[in-house]
TORBA-58255 format. One record per residue: x, y, z of N, C-alpha, C, O in turn; residue number from 1. Coordinates in steps of 0.001 Angstrom, whole numbers, always signed. Layout:
N
<n.x:X, n.y:Y, n.z:Z, ca.x:X, ca.y:Y, ca.z:Z, c.x:X, c.y:Y, c.z:Z, o.x:X, o.y:Y, o.z:Z, seq:NUM>;
...
This chain:
65
<n.x:+10961, n.y:+1294, n.z:+4397, ca.x:+10050, ca.y:+787, ca.z:+3327, c.x:+9139, c.y:-303, c.z:+3929, o.x:+9595, o.y:-1414, o.z:+4198, seq:1>;
<n.x:+7893, n.y:+11, n.z:+4130, ca.x:+6931, ca.y:-966, ca.z:+4513, c.x:+5759, c.y:-943, c.z:+3595, o.x:+4755, o.y:-276, o.z:+3844, seq:2>;
<n.x:+5898, n.y:-1690, n.z:+2514, ca.x:+4870, ca.y:-1763, ca.z:+1496, c.x:+4421, c.y:-3248, c.z:+1416, o.x:+5291, o.y:-4119, o.z:+1427, seq:3>;
<n.x:+3220, n.y:-3552, n.z:+1343, ca.x:+2731, ca.y:-4918, ca.z:+1268, c.x:+3299, c.y:-5623, c.z:-26, o.x:+3544, o.y:-4988, o.z:-1051, seq:4>;
<n.x:+3477, n.y:-6900, n.z:+91, ca.x:+3980, ca.y:-7676, ca.z:-1045, c.x:+2871, c.y:-7750, c.z:-2117, o.x:+3170, o.y:-7718, o.z:-3311, seq:5>;
<n.x:+1650, n.y:-7844, n.z:-1714, ca.x:+511, ca.y:-7869, ca.z:-2613, c.x:-498, c.y:-6845, c.z:-2254, o.x:-597, o.y:-6422, o.z:-1102, seq:6>;
<n.x:-1279, n.y:-6428, n.z:-3269, ca.x:-2351, ca.y:-5484, ca.z:-3075, c.x:-3398, c.y:-6082, c.z:-2165, o.x:-3742, o.y:-7250, o.z:-2345, seq:7>;
<n.x:-3926, n.y:-5353, n.z:-1200, ca.x:-4814, ca.y:-5910, ca.z:-290, c.x:-6172, c.y:-6219, c.z:-928, o.x:-6879, o.y:-7126, o.z:-490, seq:8>;
<n.x:-6515, n.y:-5478, n.z:-1935, ca.x:-7859, ca.y:-5660, ca.z:-2597, c.x:-7887, c.y:-6732, c.z:-3629, o.x:-8729, o.y:-7627, o.z:-3571, seq:9>;
<n.x:-6947, n.y:-6667, n.z:-4618, ca.x:-7001, ca.y:-7587, ca.z:-5696, c.x:-5957, c.y:-8746, c.z:-5644, o.x:-6084, o.y:-9747, o.z:-6348, seq:10>;
<n.x:-4919, n.y:-8564, n.z:-4776, ca.x:-3920, ca.y:-9647, ca.z:-4670, c.x:-2760, c.y:-9602, c.z:-5652, o.x:-1925, o.y:-10506, o.z:-5670, seq:11>;
<n.x:-2702, n.y:-8579, n.z:-6451, ca.x:-1645, ca.y:-8444, ca.z:-7502, c.x:-355, c.y:-8130, c.z:-6818, o.x:-347, o.y:-7234, o.z:-5974, seq:12>;
<n.x:+775, n.y:-8811, n.z:-7115, ca.x:+2063, ca.y:-8505, ca.z:-6545, c.x:+2553, c.y:-7118, c.z:-6980, o.x:+2672, o.y:-6834, o.z:-8172, seq:13>;
<n.x:+2842, n.y:-6235, n.z:-5956, ca.x:+3169, ca.y:-4882, ca.z:-6217, c.x:+4558, c.y:-4426, c.z:-5626, o.x:+5148, o.y:-3446, o.z:-6079, seq:14>;
<n.x:+5026, n.y:-5158, n.z:-4634, ca.x:+6182, ca.y:-4637, ca.z:-3881, c.x:+7472, c.y:-4543, c.z:-4748, o.x:+8339, o.y:-3719, o.z:-4457, seq:15>;
<n.x:+7599, n.y:-5344, n.z:-5764, ca.x:+8748, ca.y:-5320, ca.z:-6525, c.x:+8971, c.y:-4031, c.z:-7309, o.x:+10078, o.y:-3734, o.z:-7757, seq:16>;
<n.x:+7860, n.y:-3257, n.z:-7465, ca.x:+7932, ca.y:-1965, ca.z:-8244, c.x:+8154, c.y:-762, c.z:-7356, o.x:+8358, o.y:+338, o.z:-7871, seq:17>;
<n.x:+8124, n.y:-920, n.z:-6046, ca.x:+8178, ca.y:+257, ca.z:-5195, c.x:+9417, c.y:+1049, c.z:-5185, o.x:+9368, o.y:+2278, o.z:-5136, seq:18>;
<n.x:+10572, n.y:+375, n.z:-5233, ca.x:+11838, ca.y:+1087, ca.z:-5185, c.x:+12028, c.y:+1885, c.z:-6503, o.x:+12476, o.y:+3031, o.z:-6504, seq:19>;
<n.x:+11666, n.y:+1221, n.z:-7613, ca.x:+11777, ca.y:+1980, ca.z:-8913, c.x:+10816, c.y:+3183, c.z:-8926, o.x:+11171, o.y:+4265, o.z:-9392, seq:20>;
<n.x:+9631, n.y:+2980, n.z:-8420, ca.x:+8675, ca.y:+4112, ca.z:-8261, c.x:+9247, c.y:+5242, c.z:-7503, o.x:+9219, o.y:+6387, o.z:-7953, seq:21>;
<n.x:+9791, n.y:+4928, n.z:-6306, ca.x:+10373, ca.y:+6038, ca.z:-5432, c.x:+11473, c.y:+6790, c.z:-6140, o.x:+11507, o.y:+8020, o.z:-6147, seq:22>;
<n.x:+12429, n.y:+5980, n.z:-6774, ca.x:+13506, ca.y:+6672, ca.z:-7419, c.x:+13123, c.y:+7563, c.z:-8532, o.x:+13681, o.y:+8648, o.z:-8698, seq:23>;
<n.x:+12156, n.y:+7113, n.z:-9317, ca.x:+11733, ca.y:+7898, ca.z:-10473, c.x:+10986, c.y:+9173, c.z:-10063, o.x:+11126, o.y:+10230, o.z:-10677, seq:24>;
<n.x:+10178, n.y:+9026, n.z:-8989, ca.x:+9431, ca.y:+10135, ca.z:-8486, c.x:+10364, c.y:+11166, c.z:-7817, o.x:+10118, o.y:+12370, o.z:-7895, seq:25>;
<n.x:+11403, n.y:+10698, n.z:-7180, ca.x:+12342, ca.y:+11658, ca.z:-6535, c.x:+13231, c.y:+12373, c.z:-7611, o.x:+13797, o.y:+13432, o.z:-7336, seq:26>;
<n.x:+13344, n.y:+11790, n.z:-8814, ca.x:+14024, ca.y:+12353, ca.z:-9963, c.x:+13213, c.y:+13471, c.z:-10600, o.x:+13744, o.y:+14301, o.z:-11338, seq:27>;
<n.x:+11915, n.y:+13477, n.z:-10302, ca.x:+11066, ca.y:+14596, ca.z:-10799, c.x:+9996, c.y:+14101, c.z:-11793, o.x:+9289, o.y:+14935, o.z:-12359, seq:28>;
<n.x:+9845, n.y:+12818, n.z:-12027, ca.x:+8796, ca.y:+12342, ca.z:-12979, c.x:+7442, c.y:+12435, c.z:-12254, o.x:+7358, o.y:+12383, o.z:-11027, seq:29>;
<n.x:+6392, n.y:+12573, n.z:-13072, ca.x:+5034, ca.y:+12677, ca.z:-12535, c.x:+4614, c.y:+11277, c.z:-12056, o.x:+4901, o.y:+10281, o.z:-12721, seq:30>;
<n.x:+3936, n.y:+11203, n.z:-10901, ca.x:+3595, ca.y:+9962, ca.z:-10356, c.x:+2605, c.y:+9117, c.z:-11271, o.x:+2664, o.y:+7888, o.z:-11274, seq:31>;
<n.x:+1741, n.y:+9788, n.z:-12005, ca.x:+819, ca.y:+9147, ca.z:-12857, c.x:+1552, c.y:+8456, c.z:-13955, o.x:+1220, o.y:+7323, o.z:-14304, seq:32>;
<n.x:+2553, n.y:+9109, n.z:-14517, ca.x:+3324, ca.y:+8531, ca.z:-15643, c.x:+4181, c.y:+7297, c.z:-15203, o.x:+4322, o.y:+6307, o.z:-15922, seq:33>;
<n.x:+4732, n.y:+7435, n.z:-13985, ca.x:+5508, ca.y:+6316, ca.z:-13439, c.x:+4698, c.y:+5121, c.z:-13165, o.x:+5128, o.y:+4003, o.z:-13449, seq:34>;
<n.x:+3459, n.y:+5318, n.z:-12586, ca.x:+2557, ca.y:+4231, ca.z:-12306, c.x:+2079, c.y:+3532, c.z:-13572, o.x:+1948, o.y:+2308, o.z:-13613, seq:35>;
<n.x:+1814, n.y:+4355, n.z:-14630, ca.x:+1423, ca.y:+3825, ca.z:-15943, c.x:+2457, c.y:+2955, c.z:-16501, o.x:+2183, o.y:+1845, o.z:-16957, seq:36>;
<n.x:+3685, n.y:+3454, n.z:-16473, ca.x:+4860, ca.y:+2693, ca.z:-17001, c.x:+5121, c.y:+1403, c.z:-16277, o.x:+5516, o.y:+422, o.z:-16907, seq:37>;
<n.x:+4920, n.y:+1362, n.z:-14992, ca.x:+5140, ca.y:+175, ca.z:-14208, c.x:+3995, c.y:-857, c.z:-14286, o.x:+4069, o.y:-1943, o.z:-13712, seq:38>;
<n.x:+2960, n.y:-480, n.z:-15003, ca.x:+1805, ca.y:-1423, ca.z:-15250, c.x:+852, c.y:-1444, c.z:-14089, o.x:+153, o.y:-2437, o.z:-13888, seq:39>;
<n.x:+801, n.y:-404, n.z:-13335, ca.x:-192, ca.y:-310, ca.z:-12217, c.x:-1413, c.y:+323, c.z:-12731, o.x:-1599, o.y:+1530, o.z:-12580, seq:40>;
<n.x:-2266, n.y:-452, n.z:-13341, ca.x:-3509, ca.y:+110, ca.z:-13909, c.x:-4727, c.y:+65, c.z:-12998, o.x:-5669, o.y:+826, o.z:-13216, seq:41>;
<n.x:-4746, n.y:-745, n.z:-12046, ca.x:-5882, ca.y:-854, ca.z:-11109, c.x:-5846, c.y:+223, c.z:-10080, o.x:-4771, o.y:+492, o.z:-9544, seq:42>;
<n.x:-6963, n.y:+876, n.z:-9755, ca.x:-6999, ca.y:+1931, ca.z:-8768, c.x:-6588, c.y:+1465, c.z:-7378, o.x:-6004, o.y:+2232, o.z:-6612, seq:43>;
<n.x:-6881, n.y:+252, n.z:-7061, ca.x:-6528, ca.y:-273, ca.z:-5734, c.x:-5010, c.y:-329, c.z:-5539, o.x:-4478, o.y:+60, o.z:-4500, seq:44>;
<n.x:-4360, n.y:-812, n.z:-6544, ca.x:-2858, ca.y:-938, ca.z:-6516, c.x:-2223, c.y:+440, c.z:-6514, o.x:-1252, o.y:+672, o.z:-5793, seq:45>;
<n.x:-2774, n.y:+1389, n.z:-7340, ca.x:-2259, ca.y:+2789, ca.z:-7305, c.x:-2383, c.y:+3398, c.z:-6000, o.x:-1502, o.y:+4140, o.z:-5567, seq:46>;
<n.x:-3500, n.y:+3106, n.z:-5309, ca.x:-3732, ca.y:+3717, ca.z:-4024, c.x:-2722, c.y:+3231, c.z:-3004, o.x:-2350, o.y:+3989, o.z:-2108, seq:47>;
<n.x:-2267, n.y:+1991, n.z:-3110, ca.x:-1271, ca.y:+1463, ca.z:-2188, c.x:+10, c.y:+2261, c.z:-2326, o.x:+655, o.y:+2512, o.z:-1308, seq:48>;
<n.x:+397, n.y:+2651, n.z:-3439, ca.x:+1658, ca.y:+3413, ca.z:-3681, c.x:+1440, c.y:+4853, c.z:-3293, o.x:+2280, o.y:+5438, o.z:-2608, seq:49>;
<n.x:+321, n.y:+5449, n.z:-3716, ca.x:+113, ca.y:+6882, ca.z:-3476, c.x:-149, c.y:+7166, c.z:-1966, o.x:+197, o.y:+8237, o.z:-1469, seq:50>;
<n.x:-754, n.y:+6209, n.z:-1258, ca.x:-1088, ca.y:+6423, ca.z:+154, c.x:+28, c.y:+5999, c.z:+1075, o.x:-102, o.y:+6144, o.z:+2290, seq:51>;
<n.x:+1128, n.y:+5477, n.z:+546, ca.x:+2286, ca.y:+5047, ca.z:+1383, c.x:+3023, c.y:+6223, c.z:+2051, o.x:+3445, o.y:+7180, o.z:+1402, seq:52>;
<n.x:+3156, n.y:+6097, n.z:+3405, ca.x:+3901, ca.y:+7139, ca.z:+4132, c.x:+5023, c.y:+6417, c.z:+4899, o.x:+4734, o.y:+5544, o.z:+5717, seq:53>;
<n.x:+6253, n.y:+6754, n.z:+4658, ca.x:+7319, ca.y:+6138, ca.z:+5363, c.x:+7499, c.y:+6679, c.z:+6755, o.x:+8021, o.y:+7776, o.z:+6956, seq:54>;
<n.x:+7066, n.y:+5906, n.z:+7698, ca.x:+7173, ca.y:+6321, ca.z:+9156, c.x:+8146, c.y:+5505, c.z:+9927, o.x:+8264, o.y:+5722, o.z:+11133, seq:55>;
<n.x:+8884, n.y:+4548, n.z:+9320, ca.x:+9770, ca.y:+3751, ca.z:+10054, c.x:+10900, c.y:+4512, c.z:+10771, o.x:+11358, o.y:+4087, o.z:+11831, seq:56>;
<n.x:+11346, n.y:+5639, n.z:+10189, ca.x:+12376, ca.y:+6453, ca.z:+10891, c.x:+11826, c.y:+7109, c.z:+12137, o.x:+12492, o.y:+7209, o.z:+13167, seq:57>;
<n.x:+10537, n.y:+7570, n.z:+12005, ca.x:+9878, ca.y:+8172, ca.z:+13102, c.x:+9665, c.y:+7207, c.z:+14306, o.x:+9949, o.y:+7521, o.z:+15462, seq:58>;
<n.x:+9152, n.y:+6029, n.z:+13944, ca.x:+8808, ca.y:+4980, ca.z:+14899, c.x:+10068, c.y:+4499, c.z:+15557, o.x:+10052, o.y:+4187, o.z:+16747, seq:59>;
<n.x:+11177, n.y:+4424, n.z:+14821, ca.x:+12423, ca.y:+3824, ca.z:+15351, c.x:+13034, c.y:+4731, c.z:+16421, o.x:+13964, o.y:+4292, o.z:+17096, seq:60>;
<n.x:+12581, n.y:+5937, n.z:+16612, ca.x:+13148, ca.y:+6866, ca.z:+17612, c.x:+12613, c.y:+6474, c.z:+18997, o.x:+13252, o.y:+6799, o.z:+19997, seq:61>;
<n.x:+11530, n.y:+5827, n.z:+19086, ca.x:+10924, ca.y:+5445, ca.z:+20414, c.x:+11331, c.y:+4108, c.z:+20864, o.x:+11413, o.y:+3155, o.z:+20089, seq:62>;
<n.x:+11599, n.y:+4038, n.z:+22183, ca.x:+11930, ca.y:+2749, ca.z:+22797, c.x:+10774, c.y:+1919, c.z:+23127, o.x:+9708, o.y:+2455, o.z:+23428, seq:63>;
<n.x:+10906, n.y:+659, n.z:+23092, ca.x:+9823, ca.y:-246, ca.z:+23547, c.x:+9941, c.y:-376, c.z:+25026, o.x:+11013, o.y:-669, o.z:+25557, seq:64>;
<n.x:+8789, n.y:-149, n.z:+25729, ca.x:+8844, ca.y:-198, ca.z:+27163, c.x:+8480, c.y:-1561, c.z:+27750, o.x:+8490, o.y:-1730, o.z:+28969, seq:65>;
C-alpha cells in the first residue's frame, strides 16, 4: 500500500479511507458507490484511488545493486 496521505492537488487527507475502499471493492461493491460513501467528492481525490496500482510486491522481488 503506497497511497499518499494527502491528495496532491487539493491537500485533502485521503489515506485513512484507502483500506476500507479496498476491502469494500474486493467484496464486490461498485467503486463509484464506495467513493461516494467515503465522502470522496472531488475528482482529484477520486483519481488518486482509481489510479492506484499496488506494485510493492513486484518491486520487492528485485535486489538493490
